[in-house]
VEXGUSE-245668 format. One record per residue (C-alpha): x, y, z; residue number from 1; residue in one letter. Coordinates in Angstrom, 3 decimals. Example, Ala and Ser with C-alpha at 12.3 -4.5 7.8 and 13.67 -1.06 7.14 Angstrom:
[[12.300,-4.500,7.800],1,'A']
[[13.670,-1.060,7.140],2,'S']
This chain:
[[-60.593,-78.877,25.268],1,'M']
[[-58.755,-76.662,27.440],2,'N']
[[-58.915,-72.670,27.363],3,'A']
[[-56.986,-70.309,29.497],4,'T']
[[-58.004,-66.629,30.271],5,'I']
[[-55.376,-64.297,31.123],6,'L']
[[-57.207,-61.565,32.881],7,'N']
[[-54.936,-58.510,32.809],8,'G']
[[-57.579,-56.270,34.719],9,'G']
[[-56.096,-53.769,37.296],10,'L']
[[-57.243,-53.708,41.052],11,'A']
[[-60.946,-52.529,41.316],12,'G']
[[-61.944,-53.015,37.632],13,'D']
[[-65.039,-55.044,38.350],14,'L']
[[-65.965,-54.797,34.433],15,'F']
[[-62.945,-56.999,33.509],16,'V']
[[-63.846,-59.490,36.300],17,'D']
[[-67.307,-59.402,35.000],18,'R']
[[-66.311,-59.917,31.425],19,'L']
[[-64.069,-62.814,32.784],20,'Q']
[[-67.021,-64.631,34.332],21,'D']
[[-68.917,-64.349,31.266],22,'L']
[[-66.344,-65.813,29.144],23,'L']
[[-65.814,-68.693,31.620],24,'L']
[[-69.493,-69.508,31.139],25,'A']
[[-69.395,-69.118,27.319],26,'E']
[[-66.348,-71.445,27.493],27,'L']
[[-67.944,-73.890,29.351],28,'A']
[[-71.077,-74.029,27.321],29,'T']
[[-68.979,-74.556,24.637],30,'A']
[[-67.375,-77.713,25.974],31,'G']
[[-64.492,-76.363,27.287],32,'Y']
[[-62.653,-76.958,30.374],33,'Q']
[[-61.689,-73.310,31.358],34,'P']
[[-59.130,-71.827,33.550],35,'A']
[[-58.887,-68.059,34.426],36,'A']
[[-55.686,-66.228,35.858],37,'W']
[[-56.563,-63.153,37.330],38,'T']
[[-52.910,-61.907,37.058],39,'L']
[[-52.941,-59.124,39.545],40,'R']
[[-53.479,-61.723,42.093],41,'E']
[[-50.713,-63.599,41.266],42,'E']
[[-46.938,-62.965,42.212],43,'K']
[[-45.652,-62.718,38.572],44,'I']
[[-42.152,-60.965,38.317],45,'S']
[[-40.947,-59.020,35.543],46,'Y']
[[-39.086,-60.994,32.843],47,'C']
[[-35.272,-60.681,33.453],48,'L']
[[-34.230,-60.939,29.669],49,'G']
[[-31.570,-63.423,30.944],50,'C']
[[-32.550,-66.014,28.392],51,'F']
[[-31.915,-68.945,30.707],52,'E']
[[-35.342,-70.521,29.741],53,'C']
[[-33.848,-70.687,26.318],54,'W']
[[-30.426,-71.902,27.042],55,'T']
[[-29.949,-73.056,30.854],56,'K']
[[-33.572,-74.507,31.524],57,'T']
[[-35.326,-74.855,28.192],58,'P']
[[-38.916,-74.100,28.526],59,'G']
[[-38.505,-73.010,32.261],60,'L']
[[-38.071,-69.487,33.513],61,'C']
[[-35.508,-69.260,36.272],62,'R']
[[-37.969,-67.193,38.327],63,'I']
[[-40.050,-69.622,40.623],64,'D']
[[-43.214,-67.759,40.626],65,'D']
[[-46.703,-68.178,39.134],66,'A']
[[-45.349,-66.966,35.751],67,'G']
[[-44.274,-70.609,35.515],68,'R']
[[-47.566,-71.851,35.989],69,'L']
[[-49.340,-69.399,33.777],70,'V']
[[-46.877,-70.205,30.781],71,'S']
[[-47.790,-73.996,31.600],72,'A']
[[-51.401,-73.259,31.419],73,'S']
[[-51.026,-71.383,28.156],74,'V']
[[-49.091,-74.065,26.041],75,'I']
[[-51.601,-76.751,27.418],76,'N']
[[-54.661,-75.093,26.348],77,'S']
[[-56.309,-75.219,22.800],78,'H']
[[-57.331,-71.457,23.063],79,'L']
[[-55.803,-68.711,25.118],80,'V']
[[-57.905,-65.437,25.559],81,'I']
[[-56.057,-62.156,26.418],82,'Y']
[[-58.544,-60.209,28.347],83,'L']
[[-57.139,-56.595,29.086],84,'S']
[[-58.178,-53.044,29.480],85,'P']
[[-56.457,-51.214,26.158],86,'V']
[[-53.896,-48.924,27.195],87,'T']
[[-52.702,-46.728,24.376],88,'F']
[[-53.750,-49.807,21.984],89,'G']
[[-51.679,-52.140,24.139],90,'G']
[[-52.023,-54.504,27.089],91,'Y']
[[-52.431,-53.671,30.741],92,'S']
[[-48.926,-53.971,32.726],93,'S']
[[-50.309,-56.949,34.304],94,'E']
[[-51.285,-58.822,31.200],95,'L']
[[-48.014,-57.534,29.639],96,'K']
[[-45.682,-59.104,32.439],97,'K']
[[-47.496,-62.511,31.706],98,'A']
[[-47.015,-62.481,27.804],99,'V']
[[-43.212,-61.456,28.308],100,'D']
[[-42.694,-64.279,30.409],101,'R']
[[-44.291,-66.757,28.066],102,'S']
[[-41.202,-66.295,25.909],103,'I']
[[-39.968,-69.702,27.137],104,'C']
[[-42.670,-71.313,25.336],105,'L']
[[-40.425,-70.474,22.162],106,'L']
[[-37.119,-71.769,20.845],107,'S']
[[-34.158,-69.274,20.860],108,'P']
[[-33.556,-70.394,17.105],109,'F']
[[-34.902,-68.413,14.252],110,'F']
[[-37.097,-69.133,11.034],111,'T']
[[-38.815,-67.274,8.740],112,'H']
[[-42.586,-66.772,8.674],113,'V']
[[-44.148,-64.941,5.730],114,'D']
[[-40.875,-63.253,4.812],115,'G']
[[-40.191,-62.278,8.496],116,'E']
[[-37.710,-63.645,11.170],117,'V']
[[-39.378,-65.137,14.110],118,'H']
[[-38.508,-67.588,16.807],119,'H']
[[-38.879,-71.344,15.992],120,'Q']
[[-41.411,-73.480,17.828],121,'R']
[[-40.489,-75.149,20.950],122,'R']
[[-43.545,-77.380,21.062],123,'Y']
[[-45.543,-79.372,18.559],124,'D']
[[-48.786,-77.472,19.224],125,'R']
[[-49.596,-74.024,20.311],126,'Y']
[[-53.171,-72.648,21.065],127,'P']
[[-55.534,-70.323,19.306],128,'A']
[[-55.415,-66.777,20.418],129,'L']
[[-58.259,-64.537,21.116],130,'L']
[[-57.792,-60.877,22.379],131,'G']
[[-60.470,-59.131,24.200],132,'V']
[[-59.646,-55.422,24.667],133,'G']
[[-61.679,-52.944,27.037],134,'I']
[[-62.194,-49.267,26.210],135,'L']
[[-64.302,-46.750,27.681],136,'P']
[[-65.661,-45.925,24.576],137,'H']
[[-65.209,-46.557,20.824],138,'R']
[[-61.766,-45.312,19.670],139,'H']
[[-60.860,-46.683,16.266],140,'V']
[[-57.207,-46.076,16.398],141,'E']
[[-56.642,-47.952,19.675],142,'Q']
[[-58.941,-50.836,18.360],143,'E']
[[-56.690,-51.150,15.290],144,'Q']
[[-53.651,-50.987,17.170],145,'I']
[[-55.045,-53.657,19.584],146,'F']
[[-55.947,-55.790,16.860],147,'S']
[[-52.454,-55.434,15.155],148,'T']
[[-50.887,-56.406,18.575],149,'L']
[[-52.963,-59.638,18.710],150,'I']
[[-52.116,-60.465,15.219],151,'S']
[[-48.199,-59.903,15.781],152,'R']
[[-48.411,-61.929,19.098],153,'N']
[[-50.053,-64.503,17.286],154,'A']
[[-47.404,-64.986,14.646],155,'I']
[[-44.825,-65.108,17.411],156,'N']
[[-46.487,-67.815,19.401],157,'M']
[[-47.216,-69.757,16.232],158,'H']
[[-51.284,-69.515,16.890],159,'S']
[[-52.784,-71.414,14.258],160,'P']
[[-55.782,-69.165,14.535],161,'Q']
[[-56.476,-65.712,15.922],162,'H']
[[-58.912,-62.771,16.567],163,'A']
[[-59.586,-59.838,18.675],164,'S']
[[-62.582,-57.946,19.738],165,'V']
[[-62.804,-54.650,21.322],166,'V']
[[-66.004,-53.989,23.955],167,'V']
[[-66.799,-50.751,25.697],168,'T']
[[-67.869,-50.486,29.226],169,'R']
[[-71.119,-49.400,28.403],170,'D']
[[-72.455,-52.828,27.255],171,'L']
[[-74.731,-54.975,29.086],172,'D']
[[-74.466,-58.566,29.385],173,'E']
[[-76.509,-59.374,26.421],174,'P']
[[-74.652,-57.148,24.072],175,'A']
[[-71.450,-58.498,25.547],176,'L']
[[-72.526,-62.021,24.797],177,'Q']
[[-73.469,-61.126,21.194],178,'A']
[[-69.861,-59.958,20.788],179,'V']
[[-68.063,-62.528,22.429],180,'L']
[[-69.851,-65.575,21.106],181,'R']
[[-68.615,-65.219,17.404],182,'P']
[[-65.146,-64.214,18.566],183,'A']
[[-64.986,-67.479,20.447],184,'L']
[[-65.698,-69.254,17.396],185,'S']
[[-61.964,-68.608,16.321],186,'V']
[[-61.081,-71.929,17.732],187,'Q']
[[-63.344,-74.080,15.746],188,'E']
[[-61.266,-73.925,12.717],189,'A']
[[-58.947,-76.393,14.543],190,'I']
[[-61.256,-78.499,16.598],191,'H']
[[-64.783,-78.135,15.361],192,'P']
């Protein structure tokens, strides 16, 4: 099974990178072939909103940069992890760019999902989604917003399963592992 981590940590954020390393080790132990994208180190342009990835080159963004490779890694995974500092309940700017560029993984046509209008699938299979947010300290409102954002993105990306956790920067490695291990089980409902 393949897993992709999209590390949205900003420059100098060693805690996010440490968390990425913990996730890579946990995924490998669980039998995944994990890949990690430290997004700040990649050239990923902002989405132009041109919709050529829907009409002119279906499934392929017109911008020839690492955004194409990240989207390919996402759709070829069984589990995708959005790893990000929580910013006003949302993603970091680095993760937001990658999420926006993944619009090519969807069809421009619409369907109803639980009474709402969403894009149709372009592919037969989509990955489970796990959001791992990082805050300096507990903040219930931001944690709820982050969880809702993950849930909404999971609907948009046709993820068969999703979950989210928020950790604080004061946690040591054993405490982080205790939070992350159960969260990684989101994918077990699909591939035990």
